Phi, psi and omega in degrees: 000139181282141177288138178292150178244111182264137183240144171273183184303313183292318179295321178296319178297321179291322177298316179294322178298324177296339177265001181091010179256097183272113178239146177281167177301319181295321178297319178294319179298319179295323178293334182266346181288148177278143174274189183297334179268003178084013180262154178247154177291326175239152186283058173284152175219159179272120177292122184292339181272310183268349179056046176222159182286134177225159174218145177282133186305314181296327177293320178298310181295320180299319179299318180288319179293324178297315179295325178295316179297317178299318179295321179293323178291331183273002177295138177270135177292145181280000000 
């Protein structure tokens, strides 16, 4: 089994930039902020040891690929 790779906000932003998805620091922070119901747009969590937001790399990539597939399915035929 592969070891998980946890990323902080900046590292996650760099991974996305490597895929051509350029986000500002503020955009990443907003994706990690909790809404009124306590949910986040991306599955970031607070590391109990370091007390900072982290996300598992595969979860981050999966979220973007899932949205891409949904967008392709929602295309209207010409």
